[in-house]
C-alpha positions, 0 to 999 in steps of 0.5 A, a space after each residue: 500500500 505504501 507504493 500507492 501514495 506516490 501514485 496519488 501525486 503521479 496520476 494528475 502530474 502525468 496528466 499535466 505533463 501529457 496535456 501541456 506537452 502533447 500538442 494540439 493532437 489532444 485538443 479533442 480528448 485532452 479534457 477527458 484525459 485530465 478528468 480520468 486521471 483526476 478520478 484515478 487519483 481519487 480511486 487510489 485514495 479510496 483504496 488507501 482509505 479502505 485499507 486504513 479503515 481496516 487497521 487499528 487507529 494507531 497503525 493506520 499511518 503509512 510511510 514511503 521513501 522514494 529516494 534521497 533528494 539532497 544527500 549531503 553530510 549534515 543536510 539530508 532531504 528525502 522524497 518521502 511521503 506520509 499518509 495518516 488520518 489528517 492527510 487522508 482527509 485532505 486527499 479525499 477532499 482534494 481528489 473528490 471535489 477536484 474530480 467533480 470540478 474537472 467534470 463540470 469544466 468539460 461543459 463549462 469550457 466547451 467553447 474555449 479553444 485552449 481547453 486542453 491547456 486549462 485541464 493541464 493546469 487543473 491537473 498540475 494544481 491537484 498534483 501540487 496540492 496532493 504533494 503538499 499534504 502527503 509530504 513527510 517533511 516541511 521541505 518537500 511540503 514547500 515544493 508542493 506549496 510553491 507548486 500550488 502558487 505556480 498553478 494558481 498563477 497560471 489558472 487565475 491568469 488563464 485568459 491573459 488577453 484580459 488585462 484584469 486577469 493578467 493583473 490578478 494573476 500577478 497580484 496573487 503570485 506576489 502577495 503569496 511570495 510574502 507568505 512564502 518567505 515566512 515558510 522558508 524562514 520557518 524551515 531554516 529555523 527548524 533546521 538550525 534548531 532541530 537539525 532536520 525538517 521532517 515532521 516526526 523529529 521536529 514535532 517530537 522535539 518541541 519540549 526541548 526547545 525554548 519558547 522564544 524559538 518556537 514562537 518565532 517558528 510559529 509566527 513564520 508559519 502563520 505568515 505563510 498561512 496568511 498568504 495561502 489562505 487569504 487571511 489578514 493582512 495578506 488577503 488582498 489577492 482573493 477577490 481579484 482571483 475571481 478573474 479566472 474561470 469559475 471552475 478555478 474559483 471553485 477549486 481554489 476556494 473549496 479544495 486546494 489553495 486556501 485550505 493549505 494554510 489551515 493544514 499547515 497550522 494543524 499539522 504543526 499543532 505541537 509547535 503552537 501548543 508550546 508557543 502560546 503567543 503564536 497561538 494567540 496570534 493565530 486566533 486573532 488573525 482568524 477572528 479579524 478575518 472572519 469579520 473582514 471577509 463577511 463585511 466585504 461579502 455584504 457589499 459585493 454585487 458581483 456574485 463571485 466576489 461575494 462568494 470570495 468574501 464568504 470564503 475569506 470569512 469561512 477560512 477565518 473560522 477555520 484559522 480561529 479554530 486551529 488557534 484554539 489548540 486541542 479544543 479546535 483542531 478537529 473542528 477546523 478540519 471538519 469545517 474545512 471538509 464541509 466547506 469544501 462541499 458547499 462552497 464548491 457547490 456555490 461557485 459551480 452554481 454561480 458559474 451555472 447562472 453565468 452560463 445562462 446569463 451571457 456571463 453576467 456577474 452583477 446580481 443586480 441584473 439577475 432576479 427570478 432565475 429559480 423559474 428558469 434554472 430549477 436544478 441550479 436553484 435547488 443545489 445552490 439553495 442547499 449550499 446556501 442553507 449549509 453555509 449559514 448553518 441552518 439546523 441539520 445541514 453540514 455548516 450547522 454541525 461544523 461551524 457551531 462547534 467552532 463557535 462553542 470552542 471559541 467560547 471555551 477559549 481561556 475560560 475567561 474574557 477571551 472566551 467572551 470576546 472570540 466567541 462573540 466575534 464568531 457568533 457575530 460572524 454567523 449573523 453577518 454570513 446569514 445576511 450576505 448569503 440571503 442577499 445573494 439568494 434573493 438578488 439572484 433567484 427571487 423577485 422580478 427579473 432585472 435582465 439587461 441587454 448584453 453590452 458591446 464587448 469592445 466596450 465592456 469585455 465579457 467576464 468569461 469568454 467562450 459564449 458568443 454574445 451579441 451587443 443588445 441581446 437579452 439573456 435567455 436563462 436556461 438550465 446548464 448541461 448535465 456535465 455541469 449539473 451532476 457535479 452540483 447535485 453530488 456536492 449538494 448531497 455533501 452539503 446536506 449530509 456530511 456534517 451530520 455523518 461526521 458528528 455522529 458519535 463524534 466519528 470525525 473527531 475520533 478519526 483525527 484524534 491519533 494525529 491531532 490532539 483533542 479536548 472537549 471544549 467547556 464554554 463559558 456559557 452552556 452549549 444549548 444557550 450557544 446553539 439557541 443564540 446562533 439560530 437567533 442570530 442566523 434568523 436575524 441576519 436572514 430576516 434583515 436581508 429579506 427586509 432590505 432586498 426581498 420586500 423592496 425593489 432591487 435597483 439595477 444601479 447600486 445606491 451610493 450607500 453609507 461610508 462603511 458600504 462604500 469602503 466594503 465595496 473597495 474591500 475595506 480599503 485593503 488595496 489602498 492600505 497596501 498601496 500606502 504602506 507597501 508601494 508608497 512606503 517602498 518608494 520612500 524607502 528607496 528614495 531614502 536609500 538613494 539619498 544615503 547612497 549619494 550623500 553618505 556612501 558616495 560622499 565618503 568615497 568621492 571625498 576620499 578620492 578628492 582629498 588624495 587627488 588634491 594632496 597628490 596634485 600639490 606634492 606633484 609640484 615638488 617633482 619639477 625635474 630641476 637638480 638645483 631644487 632637489 639639492 636645496 631640498 636635501 640641504 634644507 632637510 639635512 639642516 632640519 635634522 642637525 638642528 633637531 639633534 642639537 636641540 635634543 642633546 641640549 635638553 
């Protein structure tokens, strides 16, 4: 079985190599090849999962070493894999949801002439993410980490003829490089401290290391997680990443890139347990981001960007739970998996709506689509109920557990603060997701004629749109609706199955520590409060958008609304702090270079140049001048000698 671990990564990697290097002869069949290899990886994962279930909990981990990557004395790096309960959870999520997204893309990208290349990039994305989660050491994890960054750059900027897509790809790539510096520094600190970067020796030796060093490593790991998982302050790339094809958005938000940071923190839980300050920083980042993303989602009229704000917020919940330590690790991963189902379903549903609406993304130009797209309406609606935490659906079982764990943090004022933030986030989530549902599927139709593509380029090329043509909404083909239906089942049932007899907690317990939370208030009171807040948020959205006509043009709104439309000024802050700050720093360094460094160098040269010019006058070539100089020098020496004797 150990040999099958490598095949998990090899199958989609082979697909990427064949599709990207095979040439145009694969244009007609390449999309099916990519989908088949993604499904093959899922099948391998399912076989490994079945084998794992047949063993005792402590004997389920598998290890496989292929070869020595860097065989240098004192620095050994292996290509080796580790498959335990935590990584297996990610394998099934990545390959299962990834395969459904591949199948959806067959219909969605049908008219794109570069479809073969697109599926090659999707396969590369899966391979890199699988390598990240099955690596048995931080250095090999870093290879997958960078591979995910490369694949996201290629997919976000897939339609590079659009300036906005090319810019978004570069932005995602550069922002993630900041986080990647954190991971590289953390790996360097691990090697200098532990002499290795393998998970086992590093995590087992934390008790022998100073808290200061563990705090430094933890903070660098958190910086890495902020980049990949779009957490404050490195969250600015996520909204712009919607410029890529919708299946890319689903893959990034549900099963791959944004989940990498959560995996990194939970995998490194022993480090954070021994570094309370770093652990508190994780909780703060998660709490701030879950509110940040929720507020941004409230003000977006672009359906994909509203869902992007939702992802930022939901990942914030996961990061918050991961920072709570043993009371939150299992719930962070549980919410990650349930989120994978309903968020993938929501994004694919958004793509289905766009497919029937001439690629229109503005929800103010939708309305009443439930009559024309019944399958999309039902599947999207189930995803909506799951994400807001409607009782009985997946989000109810996973997100409510995080809220309970947040109220149990530190058994004091911190529990009230972070529990209150998590509860408030649930209410805001219900508000903006109800807003999305009402503006898209209910009310009167607000459809607008297609704009001139020369003036307003299509968001998602591939559908022929004539200027002035009215949309003709219709249900998507089965290749798109079948994955949505499967994901809808996961949105409904996954959380309940995981919570049955705490099965998911016990599944992860040999890998991640677990302690039952003891909230500062009773669990029934928390559950009741969560449902009340949910109903208040949904009710407020209904009053604002269900009982009133939705204007096609957004009103100016309050100061907070205008700021939220601009992503709470995150780009403005980055511009002032990083761009302007970088410009001032560069100018200061140039000034220091010109005045101080060049001044010292040029001044020294001028001093010696002037001195040599004056001394050069003594070398005039006349013998009589030299004789006088010698006579004068001799006289001075004699006078000095006589003076010394007299004294």
